[in-house]
C-alpha positions in Angstrom: 0.0 0.0 0.0 1.4 3.4 -1.1 1.8 6.3 1.3 0.4 9.8 0.7 4.0 11.0 0.0 4.3 8.4 -2.8 1.0 9.5 -4.3 2.2 13.1 -4.3 5.3 12.1 -6.2 3.3 10.3 -8.9 0.6 13.0 -9.6 2.9 15.6 -11.1 4.1 13.2 -13.7 0.6 12.4 -14.6 -0.3 16.1 -14.9 2.6 16.7 -17.2 1.5 13.9 -19.5 -2.1 15.3 -19.6 -0.7 18.8 -20.5 1.2 17.4 -23.4 -1.8 15.5 -24.7 -4.3 18.3 -24.1 -3.7 20.4 -27.2 -3.5 18.8 -30.7 -0.7 19.8 -33.1 -3.4 21.7 -35.2 -4.5 23.6 -32.1 -0.9 24.5 -31.2 -0.3 25.7 -34.8 -3.5 27.7 -34.6 -2.3 29.4 -31.4 1.0 30.3 -33.0 -0.3 31.6 -36.4 -3.7 33.2 -35.5 -2.3 36.6 -34.3 -0.8 37.1 -37.8 -3.9 35.9 -39.5 -6.0 38.1 -37.3 -4.1 41.2 -38.3 -4.4 40.3 -42.0 -8.2 39.7 -41.6 -8.7 43.0 -39.8 -6.8 44.9 -42.5 -8.9 43.2 -45.2 -12.1 44.0 -43.4 -11.1 47.7 -43.2 -10.3 47.7 -46.9 -13.6 46.1 -47.7 -15.5 48.7 -45.7 -13.6 51.5 -47.5 -14.3 49.9 -50.9 -18.0 49.7 -50.1 -18.0 53.3 -49.1 -16.1 54.2 -52.4 -18.6 52.3 -54.5 -21.5 54.1 -52.9 -19.8 57.5 -53.3 -19.1 56.8 -56.9 -22.6 55.6 -57.5 -24.0 58.8 -55.9 -21.7 60.9 -58.2 -22.9 59.0 -61.3 -26.5 59.3 -60.2 -26.2 63.0 -59.8 -24.5 63.2 -63.3 -27.3 61.0 -64.7 -29.8 63.3 -63.1 -28.3 66.2 -64.8 -28.4 64.3 -68.1 -32.1 63.5 -67.6 -32.8 67.2 -66.8 -31.2 68.1 -70.1 -33.3 65.5 -71.8 -36.5 66.9 -70.2 -35.6 70.4 -71.4 -34.7 69.0 -74.9 -38.1 67.3 -75.1 -39.9 70.6 -74.1 -38.0 72.6 -76.7 -38.7 70.0 -79.4 -42.5 70.3 -78.7 -42.2 74.1 -78.7 -40.4 73.9 -82.0 -43.2 71.9 -83.6 -46.0 74.1 -82.1 -44.3 77.4 -83.1 -43.6 76.3 -86.7 -46.8 77.8 -88.2 -46.4 81.0 -86.2 -42.7 81.9 -86.3 -40.0 80.4 -88.4 -37.1 81.8 -86.5 -38.4 80.7 -83.1 -39.2 77.2 -84.3 -35.8 76.7 -85.8 -34.0 78.0 -82.7 -36.0 75.7 -80.4 -35.5 72.8 -82.8 -31.7 73.3 -82.9 -31.4 73.9 -79.1 -33.6 70.9 -78.3 -31.6 68.6 -80.6 -28.3 69.8 -79.1 -29.4 69.2 -75.6 -30.9 65.9 -76.5 -27.7 64.7 -78.1 -25.6 65.9 -75.1 -28.0 64.1 -72.7 -27.9 60.9 -74.6 -24.1 60.9 -74.9 -23.8 61.7 -71.2 -26.2 58.9 -70.2 -24.3 56.3 -72.3 -20.9 57.5 -71.0 -22.2 57.2 -67.4 -23.4 53.7 -68.0 -20.0 52.7 -69.5 -18.1 54.4 -66.7 -20.2 52.7 -64.1 -19.6 49.3 -65.8 -15.8 49.7 -65.7 -16.0 51.0 -62.1 -18.0 47.9 -61.1 -15.4 45.7 -62.8 -12.6 47.4 -61.0 -14.4 47.0 -57.7 -15.1 43.3 -58.4 -11.4 42.8 -59.1 -10.4 44.4 -55.8 -13.0 42.3 -53.9 -11.7 39.1 -55.5 -8.2 39.9 -54.3 -9.5 40.3 -50.7 -12.4 37.8 -50.5 -12.7 34.4 -52.3 -15.1 34.6 -55.2 -16.4 31.0 -54.6 -16.0 30.0 -58.2 -17.8 33.0 -59.7 -16.2 34.9 -62.4 -15.1 38.5 -61.8 -15.9 39.8 -65.3 -19.2 40.6 -66.8 -21.0 38.2 -69.1 -20.2 38.5 -72.8 -23.7 39.6 -73.6 -23.5 42.6 -71.4 -20.2 43.6 -73.0 -21.8 43.3 -76.4 -24.7 45.5 -75.3 -22.3 48.2 -74.2 -20.5 48.0 -77.5 -23.8 48.4 -79.3 -24.7 51.3 -77.1 -21.4 53.0 -78.1 -22.1 52.4 -81.8 -25.6 53.8 -81.5 -24.3 56.8 -79.6 -21.9 57.5 -82.4 -24.6 57.2 -85.0 -27.1 59.3 -83.1 -24.4 62.0 -82.5 -23.6 62.2 -86.2 -27.2 62.4 -87.2 -28.0 65.0 -84.6 -25.1 67.1 -85.7 -26.4 67.0 -89.3 -29.9 68.1 -88.2 -28.5 70.9 -86.1 -26.5 72.2 -89.0 -29.6 72.1 -91.1 -31.6 74.1 -88.5 -28.8 76.7 -88.1 -28.5 77.1 -91.9 -32.2 77.4 -92.3 -32.3 80.0 -89.4 -29.6 82.0 -91.2 -31.6 81.9 -94.5 -34.8 82.9 -92.7 -33.1 85.9 -91.2 -31.4 86.9 -94.4 -34.5 86.4 -96.5 -37.6 87.3 -94.5 -39.9 86.9 -97.6 -38.7 83.4 -98.0 -39.6 82.7 -94.4 -43.0 84.2 -94.9 -43.6 82.0 -97.9 -42.6 79.0 -95.9 -45.2 79.8 -93.2 -47.9 80.4 -95.9 -47.0 77.1 -97.5 -47.2 75.4 -94.1 -50.6 76.9 -93.2 -52.5 77.3 -96.5 -50.3 75.5 -99.0 -50.9 78.3 -101.5 -47.6 79.6 -103.0 -46.2 79.8 -106.5 -44.3 76.8 -107.9 -41.1 78.8 -108.1 -41.4 80.0 -104.5 -42.3 76.5 -103.4 -39.1 75.1 -104.9 -37.1 77.8 -103.2 -38.7 77.0 -99.8 -38.1 73.3 -100.3 -34.5 73.9 -101.1 -33.9 76.3 -98.2 -35.8 74.6 -95.4 -35.5 70.9 -96.3 -35.5 68.6 -93.3 -36.7 71.3 -90.8 -39.9 71.8 -88.9 -41.0 74.5 -91.4 -41.8 71.9 -94.0 -43.6 69.4 -91.8 -47.3 68.8 -92.5 -49.8 69.0 -89.7 -50.1 65.2 -89.3 -46.3 64.8 -89.1 -46.1 67.7 -86.5 -48.8 66.1 -84.4 -47.1 62.7 -84.5 -43.8 64.3 -83.7 -45.4 66.2 -80.7 -46.9 62.9 -79.4 -43.5 61.1 -79.6 -41.7 64.1 -78.0 -44.3 64.1 -75.2 -43.8 60.4 -74.7 -40.1 60.8 -74.5 -40.5 63.8 -72.2 -42.6 61.6 -69.8 -40.0 58.9 -69.8 -37.3 61.4 -69.0 -39.3 62.9 -66.2 -39.8 59.4 -64.7 -36.1 58.7 -64.9 -35.4 62.1 -63.3 -37.7 61.5 -60.4 -36.3 58.0 -60.0 -32.8 59.4 -59.7 -33.9 62.1 -57.3 -35.6 59.4 -55.1 -32.3 57.4 -55.1 -30.3 60.4 -54.0 -32.8 61.1 -51.3 -32.6 57.5 -50.0 -28.8 57.5 -50.1 -28.2 56.1 -53.5 -26.7 52.8 -52.3 -25.9 50.1 -54.9 -26.7 46.4 -54.7 -23.0 45.5 -55.1 -22.0 47.7 -52.2 -24.7 46.1 -50.0 -23.6 42.6 -50.9 -20.0 43.6 -50.2 -21.0 44.9 -46.8 -22.8 41.6 -46.1 -19.7 39.7 -46.9 -17.7 42.0 -44.7 -20.1 41.4 -41.8 -19.8 37.7 -42.3 -16.0 38.0 -42.1 -16.3 40.0 -38.9 -18.5 37.3 -37.4 -16.0 34.6 -38.4 -13.2 36.6 -37.0 -15.0 37.0 -33.7 -15.6 33.2 -33.5 -12.0 32.5 -34.3 -10.9 35.0 -31.6 -13.1 33.3 -29.0 -11.6 30.0 -30.0 -8.1 31.4 -29.7 -8.8 32.8 -26.2 -10.2 29.5 -25.1 -7.2 27.5 -26.4 -4.9 30.1 -24.8 -6.6 29.6 -21.4 -6.4 25.9 -21.7 -2.7 26.1 -22.5 -2.0 28.4 -19.6 -3.9 26.1 -17.2 -2.0 23.0 -18.3 1.3 24.9 -17.9 0.4 26.0 -14.3 -0.9 22.6 -13.2 2.5 20.7 -13.2 4.1 23.7 -11.3 1.5 23.6 -8.5 1.9 19.8 -8.2 5.7 19.9 -8.0 5.6 22.7 -5.4 3.2 20.6 -3.3 5.7 17.6 -3.3 8.6 19.8 -2.4 6.7 21.1 0.6 6.1 17.6 1.9 9.9 16.8 2.0 10.9 19.8 4.0 12.5 19.1 7.5 10.2 19.2 10.5 10.4 22.3 12.7 12.1 22.0 16.2 10.0 20.8 19.0 8.5 23.2 21.4 9.6 23.5 25.1 7.8 20.8 27.0 7.7 18.6 24.0 11.4 17.8 24.0 12.7 14.4 23.0 15.1 12.0 24.9 18.1 14.1 24.3 16.5 17.2 25.9 15.5 15.1 29.0 19.1 14.0 29.7 20.4 17.6 29.5 17.8 18.7 32.1 18.8 15.9 34.5 22.5 16.9 34.2 21.6 20.4 35.1 19.7 19.3 38.2 22.5 17.0 39.5 25.0 19.8 39.2 22.8 22.2 41.0 22.3 19.8 43.9 26.1 19.2 44.3 26.7 22.9 44.5 24.1 23.4 47.2 25.6 20.6 49.3 29.0 22.2 49.1 
């Protein structure tokens, strides 16, 4: 049967063995490498937050620019309607409104297409930055080929519309110059537009001077043009109100919100990993302190016993007392 001292000598060895087997090699590696990984994750999370803010800021800027383009389109539609309405009354006013409306409409269309293209490339750049910070989970970073083709078609249409608008504006400006230089020819054009009664020679002159302008449009064509301009004006107003509503609500993009959701998911994962790290760290410290406490307890048990108190002396102390008494008696007898 073992004594208590023997048991104390065995327990520290068992505690050391348990400490060595408590943490697996993977957990020990995790404890060593997690601080570095944590710093990298925190830096990546900060970059993702900054990128989401940049995406929203860029989107708000593009929305404001698109709102300005839609405003120009609304003014252009109104001028086009005025040009058609004023054609029978005043040649000069109709031509001025027609040229100004076409110019603003062209500028609005070009601006809108450029905004869409710029937003497309900004989104691609943002996706590339996100893919370098967060795994894409197998999804491609680039846009589908169909969308790229649509942007190329939009650029081609923009170039065609721009060239056509420039030709029409030049026609209106040239016709306005002719109307100012030849007032009688402008009067004949109004008479031809309202009554249709002019001489054949004057009719040929009017056709040659104002061809392709509002001064030679029939009533049915002007009504159809007004209806189409009104429809376009309504669409531009709707787009303008939609942009204004987006700006009022903060103009946040879907991609930025998805990026923030991924960032919050990374923050939750980092919090869980930090809790695991703190738990493993406490376990490691506890297992390192346990053998020390056990060894200090064994050393205390092997210390020498303190000296006996007076009155509890052993055999050696009793013999010394008897010697003192015998010497004292001898001295008294002498």
